[in-house]
C-alpha positions in Angstrom: -23.1 -20.9 55.5 -20.7 -20.4 52.6 -17.4 -22.1 52.3 -15.6 -18.7 52.5 -17.3 -18.1 55.8 -15.9 -21.3 57.1 -12.3 -20.4 56.0 -12.8 -16.9 57.6 -13.9 -18.3 60.9 -11.3 -21.1 61.1 -8.5 -19.3 59.4 -7.2 -22.5 57.9 -7.6 -24.5 54.7 -6.7 -27.7 56.5 -10.1 -27.7 58.2 -11.9 -28.6 55.0 -12.2 -32.2 56.3 -14.0 -31.0 59.4 -16.9 -29.4 57.5 -20.4 -30.2 58.6 -22.8 -32.1 56.3 -24.6 -28.8 55.6 -21.3 -27.1 54.4 -20.0 -30.0 52.2 -22.4 -29.3 49.2 -20.9 -25.9 48.8 -17.4 -27.4 48.5 -18.5 -29.8 45.7 -20.0 -26.8 43.7 -16.6 -25.2 43.6 -15.3 -28.2 41.5 -17.8 -27.4 38.7 -16.8 -23.7 38.3 -14.7 -23.2 35.2 -12.9 -20.3 33.8 -15.3 -18.0 31.9 -14.9 -18.1 28.1 -14.3 -14.3 27.7 -11.4 -14.6 30.1 -9.8 -17.5 28.2 -10.3 -15.6 24.9 -8.7 -12.4 26.4 -5.7 -14.5 27.6 -5.2 -15.9 24.1 -5.4 -12.4 22.5 -2.9 -11.0 25.0 -0.5 -14.0 24.5 -0.8 -13.6 20.7 -0.1 -9.9 20.8 2.9 -10.5 23.2 4.3 -13.1 20.8 3.9 -10.7 17.9 5.7 -7.8 19.6 8.5 -9.7 21.3 10.5 -10.3 18.1 11.1 -6.6 17.9 12.9 -6.8 21.2 14.9 -9.9 20.2 16.3 -8.3 17.0 19.1 -6.4 18.9 20.1 -9.5 20.9 19.6 -12.4 18.5 20.1 -10.7 15.1 19.6 -13.3 12.4 18.4 -15.9 14.8 15.4 -13.8 15.7 12.8 -16.0 13.9 14.1 -19.2 15.6 14.2 -17.5 19.0 10.7 -16.1 18.5 9.3 -19.4 17.4 10.7 -21.2 20.4 9.5 -18.5 22.7 6.0 -18.6 21.2 5.9 -22.4 21.4 6.9 -22.2 25.0 4.2 -19.6 25.9 1.4 -21.4 24.0 2.4 -24.7 25.5 2.2 -23.3 29.0 -1.2 -21.9 28.2 -2.4 -25.3 27.0 -1.1 -27.0 30.1 -3.1 -24.5 32.2 -6.2 -25.4 30.2 -5.7 -29.1 30.8 -5.0 -28.6 34.5 -8.2 -26.6 34.9 -10.3 -29.4 33.5 -8.2 -32.6 33.2 -11.0 -35.1 32.3 -13.0 -32.9 29.9 -16.6 -31.9 30.5 -17.8 -35.3 31.8 -20.2 -33.8 34.4 -23.7 -32.5 33.6 -23.9 -28.7 32.9 -26.5 -27.1 35.1 
């Protein structure tokens, strides 16, 4: 039985503590699934393109302050992306890769 089947049958996430011994190994496997590398690379490319195009939209609003506004905006976006990477794997790859 897969963990998704358990959620479908019970209809609740709170029932994870009530899993049987046969179902618990599937839950532990979920902890070792990371974000695929091509997805992370695509996100970085999209964020970079977005930060390159946004200054053109800021020119009418910020005028001479456009470089400063663009820098702060890019810093904010890339910082949020780095926080997301750390939240995904907070302790690094300390577990054996299978």
